[in-house]
C-alpha positions as CSV (number, residue, x, y, z in Angstrom):
1,X,188.5,170.7,121.7
2,X,190.3,167.5,122.3
3,X,193.0,166.0,124.5
4,X,196.0,168.2,123.3
5,X,194.2,171.5,124.1
6,X,193.1,170.3,127.6
7,X,196.5,169.1,128.5
8,X,198.8,171.2,126.4
9,X,201.0,168.2,126.0
10,X,203.4,167.5,123.0
11,X,201.9,165.5,120.5
12,X,204.4,162.6,121.2
13,X,202.8,162.3,124.8
14,X,199.1,162.6,123.4
15,X,200.1,159.7,121.0
16,X,201.6,157.6,123.7
17,X,198.6,157.5,125.7
18,X,196.9,154.2,126.4
19,X,193.4,153.2,127.6
20,X,194.6,152.5,131.0
21,X,196.1,156.1,131.0
22,X,192.6,157.5,130.7
23,X,190.5,157.2,134.1
24,X,187.0,158.4,133.7
25,X,185.2,159.8,137.1
26,X,188.4,159.4,139.2
27,X,189.2,163.2,139.5
28,X,188.0,166.1,141.3
29,X,184.3,166.5,141.1
30,X,184.0,163.2,139.0
31,X,186.2,164.4,136.3
32,X,188.5,162.4,133.9
33,X,192.4,162.1,134.7
34,X,195.0,161.3,132.2
35,X,198.2,160.1,133.6
36,X,200.8,160.1,130.7
37,X,202.6,156.8,129.8
38,X,205.7,156.2,131.8
39,X,207.0,153.6,129.5
40,X,207.0,156.2,126.5
41,X,210.3,157.4,125.0
42,X,211.0,161.2,124.7
43,X,208.1,162.8,126.6
44,X,210.5,165.5,128.1
45,X,209.1,165.5,131.6
46,X,205.6,164.4,130.9
47,X,206.3,161.0,132.7
48,X,204.0,160.6,135.7
49,X,202.4,163.8,135.0
50,X,198.7,163.8,135.8
51,X,196.0,166.1,134.3
52,X,192.2,166.7,134.4
53,X,190.7,166.7,130.8
54,X,187.2,168.1,131.5
55,X,186.5,169.5,128.0
56,X,187.4,166.5,125.9
57,X,185.8,163.9,128.4
58,X,183.0,163.2,126.1
59,X,185.5,162.8,122.9
60,X,187.7,160.5,124.9
61,X,184.7,158.4,126.2
62,X,183.4,158.1,122.7
63,X,186.5,157.3,121.1
64,X,187.1,154.6,123.4
65,X,183.8,153.0,123.6
66,X,182.8,153.5,119.8
67,X,185.9,154.0,117.8
68,X,188.9,152.4,119.2
69,X,189.9,149.3,117.2
70,X,190.6,147.3,120.4
71,X,188.5,149.1,123.6
72,X,189.6,145.8,125.6
73,X,193.1,146.2,125.4
74,X,194.5,148.3,128.4
């Protein structure tokens, strides 16, 4: 599982995500929320769209904290 299967979003929307678009523990039941990058081009309606990504929460947390080349960059 990954963010794409959780959100059913287009790859362009997933690739446009920034660290600041992922908010851990801010959704219902302490879930993770993702708000698609409103500055990205060609999202076809995904702008300002917010989704809960419970299944891929651990994947996102691991990527941001351990694998992302610059985790302090919002």
